[in-house]
N, C-alpha and C positions, 0 to 999 in steps of 0.2 A: 615546497613546492608541488605541483603533479604538473607531467609534460603531457601533449595535448597529444594522440598520434589523430596526423588528417591523413584522407582518403585522396589517392591522385584524384586530380580533377576536380578536385571542392576544395572551395574558399575555409578558411578558418569561420567564417561566419555560418556556413552551410552545415558545418561540420556540430559546430554548435549548436544547431538547430535541431541537425537532425539528433546529435545525444538529449538533447530538452524533450525532442519527441517522446522517443522511445522511453525517457524514465518517466512522464509525465503519462502517457498509455500503460506505463505498469501500475504505478500507484490507480490508474483508472477502472482499470479493468479487474482489479481486488474494489474497488469503491463501489464498485458495480452489482455485485453480487448482493443476491434476496439478503441472507446473512449479516451482513456489512449495513444495510439499509436497515432491517429493521432493529439491528444494534442501535443506532445511532437515530432512529425514530422514536426510540423507548431510554434516547438520554444512558448510554450504555458506557461507563468512559474506558473508549478505546486507549490502546497505545500512539502513541504518539509517530506519525507515518515520517519518512525520510525527507526530507526537501530537496525536489525531483530538482531547483530551480540552483543548485548551488554546483556551477559548475566545476570550481576548486577537488571536487570530491572526487578521486579515479575512478574510472569504470568497474575496478574489482571493487575498492570499496562499496562505491554504490549497491552492487549486486550485494555485497557481505552482509549492508545495513539492509535491504531491502529483507534476504532471506532470516535475519533475527527480525524482523517488522514484520513477516510474515508469521512466521513460528509464535512470538507474542500472541498478535490476531488469530489465530486459529487455537489457541487457551482460553482465550477469553470466548471466542464463539461457541467453543466448544463448552463451558460453564454454561452459559445462556443456554445454547438448546439442551445441557441435561437438566438446568431447572424447569425450565418450561415444559418436557418431557416429565418432574417429576411433581408438579404443579397441581393439585383440582380442576377438572372443567367448567368446576361452582365460579372458581374466582375470577372466569371469563368473560362469565353471566351466560353461561351454555346449562 
C-alpha cells in the first residue's frame, strides 16, 4: 500500500487532484508532440502508457514508469523516423 504525502494546508482530495493533474499533463505533453501524433495517424503500434488515474502508484514508481515509457516511445519513434528517411519519395506520391 502506498502512503500519500499531504501538503500542509491541502486536503487529501486536493492532493489527489494535484497529483492527477500533474500525471495527466506529463502524458499529454508527450502525446501532443508531432512525432507521436503522426505515429497515431499512421496506425503505428505504440507502447502502452502508464495509467495516470492509478493513484495507488507512488510518485517514485510513477516517475519510473514514465521513464520506461518515454524510452520505449523514443525507440519506436526513432524507428519510424529512420524508416521515413530511407523510403523513396515516390512512395509518398511525390
